[in-house]
C-alpha positions in Angstrom: 9.1 130.9 142.7 8.8 131.8 139.0 5.7 131.2 137.1 6.2 129.5 133.8 4.0 128.3 131.2 5.8 125.1 129.6 3.1 123.5 126.4 0.6 126.0 127.5 0.4 125.2 130.8 0.9 127.4 133.4 3.6 125.5 136.4 5.5 126.7 139.3 9.2 126.5 139.3 11.7 127.1 142.3 14.4 129.1 141.5 18.0 127.8 140.4 16.8 125.2 137.9 16.6 124.4 134.5 14.0 123.6 132.2 14.7 119.5 132.1 14.7 119.7 135.8 11.0 121.3 135.0 10.2 119.5 133.2 10.6 116.1 134.9 9.0 117.9 138.5 5.7 118.0 135.9 6.3 114.8 133.8 6.5 116.7 130.4 9.2 115.0 128.0 12.4 116.2 127.4 14.3 113.6 124.9 18.2 113.3 126.4 20.7 111.7 125.4 24.2 113.4 127.5 22.4 113.3 130.0 22.3 111.0 133.0 20.9 112.1 136.6 24.1 112.5 138.6 26.4 112.7 135.8 25.6 115.6 134.1 28.6 116.7 132.2 28.0 120.1 130.4 31.5 119.0 128.5 29.7 118.1 125.7 26.2 118.8 124.9 23.8 116.4 122.2 22.0 118.8 121.8 19.0 116.3 121.6 17.2 118.3 124.9 17.0 121.3 122.8 13.5 123.2 123.3 12.1 126.7 122.2 11.8 129.7 124.1 9.5 132.6 123.1 12.0 135.5 123.0 15.3 133.3 123.0 14.2 130.6 120.4 15.8 127.1 120.6 17.8 126.3 123.9 19.4 123.1 125.3 17.1 121.9 128.8 19.9 120.8 130.6 21.6 123.9 131.0 18.9 126.4 130.8 17.8 127.9 133.6 14.5 128.6 134.3 13.5 132.5 134.4 10.4 134.1 135.6 7.6 134.4 132.7 9.3 131.9 130.7 7.0 130.2 127.6 8.5 126.8 127.3 7.6 125.0 124.2 9.3 121.5 124.0 7.6 120.0 120.6 7.0 122.6 118.5 7.9 121.8 114.6 11.0 124.0 114.9 12.5 121.8 118.0 11.4 118.5 116.2 13.2 119.8 113.2 16.3 120.7 114.9 16.5 117.0 116.8 15.6 115.3 114.0 19.0 117.0 112.4 21.4 116.6 115.3 20.5 113.0 115.5 20.8 112.6 111.8 24.6 114.0 112.5 24.9 111.3 115.5 24.9 109.1 112.4 27.3 110.2 110.7 29.7 109.4 113.2 28.3 106.3 114.5 28.4 102.7 113.0 24.5 101.7 112.3 24.7 98.4 111.9 21.9 97.3 114.8 21.8 93.3 114.0 24.7 92.1 115.5 25.3 95.0 118.1 24.8 93.9 121.6 22.8 97.1 123.1 20.6 96.9 120.6 17.7 96.1 122.9 18.4 98.8 125.2 20.3 101.3 122.9 19.8 104.8 123.8 20.3 106.4 120.3 18.0 103.8 118.4 15.2 105.1 120.4 15.8 108.1 119.6 16.2 107.6 115.5 12.6 105.9 115.4 11.0 108.9 118.0 12.3 110.8 115.0 12.6 109.0 111.6 15.9 110.2 111.7 18.7 109.0 108.9 22.3 109.6 108.4 22.8 111.7 105.5 26.2 109.8 105.0 26.6 106.4 106.6 29.1 105.4 108.7 29.9 101.7 107.9 33.7 101.5 107.5 35.8 98.4 106.2 38.7 97.4 108.9 38.0 98.4 112.0 40.7 97.4 113.7 41.7 101.3 113.5 38.3 101.8 116.4 38.3 99.6 118.3 40.5 98.5 121.5 40.7 95.2 122.6 44.5 94.9 125.0 42.5 95.7 128.2 41.2 91.9 130.2 37.9 93.7 131.3 36.9 96.4 128.7 36.6 96.6 124.6 36.1 100.0 123.5 34.5 100.4 119.9 35.1 103.8 118.9 32.5 103.0 115.3 29.8 103.5 118.3 31.1 106.2 120.1 28.8 109.3 120.5 31.5 111.5 122.3 28.2 112.2 124.4 31.0 112.3 127.7 28.9 110.2 129.7 31.5 107.6 130.5 34.1 110.3 130.8 31.8 111.8 134.2 30.3 108.6 135.1 34.5 107.9 135.8 34.8 111.0 137.4 31.7 111.3 139.7 31.6 107.1 141.0 35.3 106.7 140.7 37.4 109.8 140.3 40.4 108.3 139.0 39.1 110.1 135.8 40.5 107.1 133.7 38.5 107.6 130.7 38.6 111.0 129.1 38.5 112.8 126.3 41.8 113.5 124.2 42.7 115.1 121.1 44.7 113.2 118.2 45.1 115.7 116.0 42.0 117.2 114.3 39.6 114.1 115.9 38.4 113.7 119.8 38.0 110.4 120.8 37.9 109.0 124.5 40.6 106.5 126.0 42.9 106.7 128.6 45.9 108.9 129.1 48.5 108.5 126.6 46.2 105.7 124.4 47.5 103.3 127.1 45.8 99.4 127.4 43.3 100.9 130.4 44.5 97.5 132.0 48.5 99.6 132.7 46.8 102.5 133.8 45.4 103.4 137.1 41.9 102.6 135.8 40.1 100.5 138.5 38.1 98.2 135.3 35.2 99.0 137.3 32.6 99.4 134.3 30.7 101.8 135.5 31.5 104.0 132.0 29.7 101.1 130.3 27.4 101.5 132.5 26.8 104.9 131.4 27.5 104.3 127.8 24.2 105.2 125.9 25.5 102.7 122.9 28.0 99.4 122.1 31.3 102.2 122.0 31.6 100.9 125.5 31.4 97.2 126.6 33.0 94.2 128.2 35.4 92.0 126.8 33.3 89.5 125.6 34.1 85.3 127.4 31.2 84.0 125.6 33.8 81.7 123.4 35.4 80.7 126.1 32.6 79.0 127.5 30.6 78.2 124.2 34.3 75.7 123.2 34.4 74.5 126.3 30.8 73.2 126.2 31.6 72.0 122.6 34.6 69.8 124.0 34.1 66.7 124.8 36.7 66.5 126.9 35.7 68.9 129.2 33.9 69.0 132.2 32.6 72.2 132.2 31.1 73.9 135.3 29.5 77.1 136.4 28.5 79.1 139.4 27.1 82.6 139.5 27.5 85.8 142.0 25.3 86.7 144.6 23.8 89.6 142.4 23.2 88.4 139.3 20.2 86.8 140.7 18.6 90.2 141.7 19.0 91.2 138.5 19.2 89.3 135.1 15.3 89.0 135.8 15.7 93.4 134.2 17.0 91.5 131.2 13.6 89.5 130.8 11.4 92.3 130.8 10.2 90.8 134.6 11.0 94.1 136.5 13.5 95.4 139.4 14.0 93.3 142.0 12.6 89.9 141.1 14.9 86.5 142.4 15.3 84.4 139.6 17.9 82.1 141.2 16.0 79.1 140.8 15.4 79.9 136.7 18.8 80.8 136.5 20.0 76.9 137.6 17.3 75.7 135.2 18.7 78.1 132.2 22.4 76.6 132.9 21.6 73.4 132.4 19.9 73.8 129.5 23.0 75.9 128.2 24.7 72.1 128.5 26.5 72.8 131.4 28.2 69.6 133.7 27.4 71.0 137.2 25.8 74.1 138.4 27.2 75.4 141.9 27.0 78.5 143.1 30.1 81.7 143.9 27.7 81.4 147.1 29.5 78.8 148.6 33.1 80.3 147.8 31.8 83.5 149.3 30.9 81.3 152.0 34.5 79.8 151.7 36.3 83.4 151.7 34.2 84.4 155.3 35.7 81.4 156.4 39.4 82.2 155.8 39.0 85.8 156.5 36.8 86.0 159.7 39.5 83.5 160.8 42.5 85.8 159.8 40.7 88.4 162.0 40.5 86.5 164.7 44.3 85.7 164.2 44.8 89.4 163.8 43.1 90.2 167.5 45.4 87.7 169.1 48.3 88.9 167.2 47.2 92.6 167.8 47.4 93.5 164.4 48.3 94.7 161.5 45.1 96.7 161.8 43.3 97.8 159.7 42.7 94.9 158.1 41.2 95.4 154.9 38.3 93.2 152.4 39.5 91.8 149.1 36.8 90.3 148.3 36.2 93.6 145.1 39.1 93.8 142.5 38.3 97.4 141.7 39.3 98.2 145.5 42.0 95.9 144.8 43.5 98.0 142.0 42.6 101.1 143.7 45.0 100.0 146.4 48.2 99.2 144.2 47.9 102.3 142.1 47.4 104.7 144.9 47.9 103.1 148.7 50.4 100.2 147.8 51.2 101.0 151.5 48.2 99.6 152.4 48.6 95.8 150.5 49.7 94.4 153.6 46.4 94.9 155.0 44.4 93.8 152.4 43.4 90.4 153.9 45.2 87.4 152.6 41.4 85.2 151.9 40.9 84.8 147.9 38.0 86.7 146.7 35.2 84.4 146.5 35.3 83.9 142.7 39.1 82.7 143.6 38.5 80.9 146.2 35.5 78.9 144.6 38.1 78.3 141.4 40.9 76.7 143.6 38.4 74.1 146.0 36.8 73.2 142.2 40.2 72.5 140.8 41.6 70.5 143.9 38.3 69.3 146.0 36.3 69.0 143.7 38.1 66.8 141.5 39.6 64.7 144.3 34.8 63.6 144.8 33.9 63.2 141.5 36.9 61.5 140.4 37.9 63.6 137.6 41.4 65.4 136.4 41.8 68.8 137.1 43.2 69.6 133.9 39.9 68.8 132.1 38.1 70.8 134.0 36.7 74.2 133.0 35.6 77.0 135.6 32.8 79.2 134.9 31.6 82.0 137.0 29.1 84.7 136.4 29.5 88.1 137.9 28.2 91.1 138.3 31.8 92.7 137.4 34.3 93.6 134.9 36.9 93.5 136.7 37.1 89.8 138.0 37.5 89.1 134.5 41.0 91.2 135.3 41.0 89.4 138.5 40.5 85.6 136.4 43.2 86.5 134.3 46.3 87.9 136.5 48.9 85.1 136.2 49.1 84.4 139.7 45.8 83.2 139.9 46.4 79.8 139.4 48.2 76.3 141.6 50.3 73.8 140.0 49.9 75.4 136.8 45.8 75.1 136.6 44.0 78.4 136.2 42.0 78.8 138.9 39.1 80.3 136.6 38.9 79.7 132.7 35.9 82.2 131.7 34.0 85.1 133.6 31.0 86.0 131.8 28.8 88.8 133.3 25.5 89.3 133.7 24.6 90.5 130.5 26.9 87.8 128.5 24.4 84.9 130.3 21.6 86.8 129.1 22.9 87.0 125.4 23.9 83.5 125.5 20.1 82.3 127.2 18.5 84.5 124.7 20.7 83.2 121.8 19.7 79.7 122.7 15.9 80.9 122.4 15.3 79.2 126.0 12.1 81.1 127.8 13.6 82.3 130.6 10.9 84.4 132.4 8.7 80.6 131.7 11.5 78.5 133.0 10.5 76.4 136.2 12.6 76.6 139.2 15.6 73.8 140.0 17.9 73.5 142.6 22.1 73.9 142.5 24.0 70.7 142.6 25.1 70.4 146.4 28.4 69.4 146.4 30.0 73.7 146.0 26.2 75.0 145.4 25.0 75.3 149.5 25.3 78.5 151.1 24.6 80.4 154.2 22.3 84.1 154.4 26.1 85.3 154.5 27.4 84.1 151.2 24.0 85.7 149.8 24.4 89.7 151.0 28.1 89.7 149.6 26.9 91.2 146.8 25.5 94.7 148.7 27.6 97.3 150.0 28.6 96.6 154.0 27.3 92.9 153.8 31.1 91.2 152.9 31.7 93.3 156.7 28.5 91.7 158.1 29.5 88.9 156.9 32.9 88.1 158.5 31.7 89.9 161.8 28.8 86.8 162.0 31.6 84.2 161.8 34.0 86.3 164.1 32.1 86.9 166.9 31.3 83.1 167.2 35.1 82.2 166.2 35.9 84.3 169.2 33.5 83.7 171.8 33.4 79.3 170.8 30.0 79.7 170.9 26.3 80.0 168.4 25.1 83.3 168.9 21.9 84.6 167.9 22.3 87.6 167.1 23.2 87.9 163.7 22.7 90.8 162.2 24.6 93.9 162.1 22.5 96.6 160.0 25.1 99.7 161.1 26.8 98.2 158.7 23.9 97.9 156.2 22.3 100.8 153.6 23.8 103.7 150.7 26.4 105.7 152.7 29.5 106.4 151.4 31.1 105.9 154.6 29.3 103.5 157.3 31.0 103.7 161.2 30.3 101.0 163.6 31.7 99.6 167.1 31.4 96.1 167.5 31.8 93.7 171.0 33.6 90.3 170.1 35.0 88.9 173.3 34.5 91.0 175.5 36.6 93.7 173.8 35.3 96.4 171.6 37.0 97.2 167.6 36.5 100.1 165.2 34.6 98.9 161.8 34.1 100.9 158.2 32.5 100.1 155.6 32.8 102.6 152.2 31.0 102.6 149.3 31.9 103.0 146.7 35.7 104.1 144.7 35.5 108.3 145.0 34.2 107.6 149.2 37.3 105.3 149.4 39.2 108.3 148.3 37.1 110.8 150.9 37.8 108.5 153.4 41.9 108.8 152.9 41.8 112.2 152.3 40.0 112.8 155.3 43.4 112.0 158.0 40.8 109.1 159.7 42.9 106.7 159.8 45.1 109.2 161.9 43.0 109.8 164.4 41.7 107.1 165.9 42.4 103.1 165.3 40.2 101.0 162.6 40.4 97.0 162.8 38.6 96.1 160.2 37.3 98.2 157.3 35.5 96.8 153.9 35.7 98.7 150.6 33.4 97.8 147.8 34.8 99.9 144.4 31.4 100.2 142.8 28.3 102.3 144.9 26.0 100.0 146.4 28.5 97.1 145.7 28.3 94.3 143.1 24.4 95.1 142.5 25.6 97.8 140.9 28.6 96.4 139.0 29.8 96.9 135.7 28.5 93.9 134.1 24.6 94.5 135.4 21.8 95.4 133.1 21.9 98.4 131.8 19.1 101.1 132.9 17.4 103.4 131.0 18.5 107.0 132.5 14.1 107.0 132.8 13.9 104.7 135.0 17.4 105.1 137.3 15.3 108.4 138.4 12.8 106.0 139.8 14.1 103.4 141.0 17.0 103.3 143.7 17.9 100.0 141.6 20.9 99.6 144.1 18.6 99.5 147.0 16.0 97.2 145.3 18.5 94.4 144.4 20.4 94.7 147.4 16.7 93.9 148.8 16.3 90.1 146.5 20.1 89.0 148.8 19.0 90.5 152.2 15.2 88.6 151.5 17.3 85.6 150.6 19.3 85.8 154.2 16.1 86.6 156.2 14.8 83.0 155.1 17.6 80.7 155.1 17.7 78.9 158.0 21.4 78.8 157.8 22.7 82.3 157.9 26.3 82.0 158.8 29.0 80.6 156.3 30.6 78.6 159.0 27.2 76.8 159.4 26.8 75.7 155.9 26.6 71.7 155.6 28.6 71.2 152.5 31.3 73.5 153.3 32.2 72.0 156.4 32.7 68.9 155.3 34.8 69.7 152.1 36.9 71.7 154.8 36.8 68.1 156.9 37.6 66.0 154.1 40.0 68.3 152.2 41.3 71.1 153.3 42.0 70.6 157.1 41.5 73.9 159.5 40.7 77.0 157.5 43.8 79.3 158.4 46.2 76.4 158.4 47.9 73.8 156.4 46.5 73.2 152.7 43.3 76.1 153.7 45.9 78.9 153.8 48.9 77.3 151.0 46.2 77.4 148.6 43.1 79.6 149.7 45.0 82.6 150.6 47.2 85.2 148.2 49.1 88.2 149.1 49.4 90.9 146.4 52.6 93.1 146.6 53.4 96.5 145.1 
């Protein structure tokens, strides 16, 4: 152990730790900007974590290691002046217009500007932003007038996905962030998962906004606009209204959506139950036909892009069942207009998603039926919160209300789709009943839950044992494929989610301050909301959803057959 004095207090420090880690362990505040837990980069140092070390002068705390006898001052006059000067330099390269900025409530730079009373020496206010803004992607937007070149996005991409799709690029005498050769991200190996957006401390990276699509539809008297939210949205949006972490606000969201003017409030959990009806049926069929194995889930568009870009030989192994978003979209333009007496061309389907890649999925040219799009607009959790705030709806004070029943009822299996392992567990609950022709009481498969990168289990269906795996995060999918496990044994069913933790940690979810990220495991806390819903719902299997069974009986027929197979399935091709 090393003996160190920090701000006049003697503390003991383990060997081989940085001054920043020492400070955090002893509740000493050091300002940071480029530092993000698990994504520390050592690429571009912002120098905001400057401290003063006796005998060494000013050093950066994130990469200076503690030595025995060190005397450290984190708030001396020299430290504060250095940080203030550095923030001023950053402001000289940042369009400092907070009013219209969508990060004004949680911008990390703005908080530092206030704390250190910094000002730009040469304000950067470009009149024409076209050369700085990249709007080509269906999912992501880059605004380089905001970029601080902190490197957090670059490292988040490398660590979370290992695709290195976003990087520093030398462009003449400038350095910018972008894709290889400045291609549109959609045309690269990028998964469009949005983890770079979550890492960005400012508004340099954002989702491609669909708010105008939604508002235009709501303002058109000819349009019947329906909306449905994904499972994990209800577990996170409360954070954006100062309600804390892990608060279930399902009923308040239904109420807010009604106040925003949507004609029908449904739920993507219903779509999740639909997907399970088709996917579990497909799994049982593959078991009966002895393959092809393994069957991979196809719910996550980030994972689908990973397969397309890196493992096209696996595309035939993906379940052909459409994702909950797209399968719901199909039903909203076929079954729902049929029972509501509407012209499908006048129905506009909006989804609220924790995912930026869902925007790309919704806009795939093939995602339509008879010329009618499955989904018309996808807004993220953040976009919905913005719409609610712009409408001055007091979200935290809203009374709960119920979902509209036709396509709103859902089971516990549909609820857990938003957590890693949830799709696997939901599918096994129904597949086991389908395979054994019985309603089995044991509905929980806890061996596939949790945040481990690669989870494996053996399950029994109709007296036979089958190997399953859950891959938690794109980077772990690469590890799994490179490990040779696929050659060592026969897997039968594999779930993959591109974002670590699953959709609860999707790229469209609320930004969380780095200090809160170190204190709260948001993946675990948000997932607990979904598992709590599952535990308290009377129906916990997708095939017991009454509204769903009525839809199949009255419209689609048997799962996996006829009309259901024709329009609820989609085969990805190389």
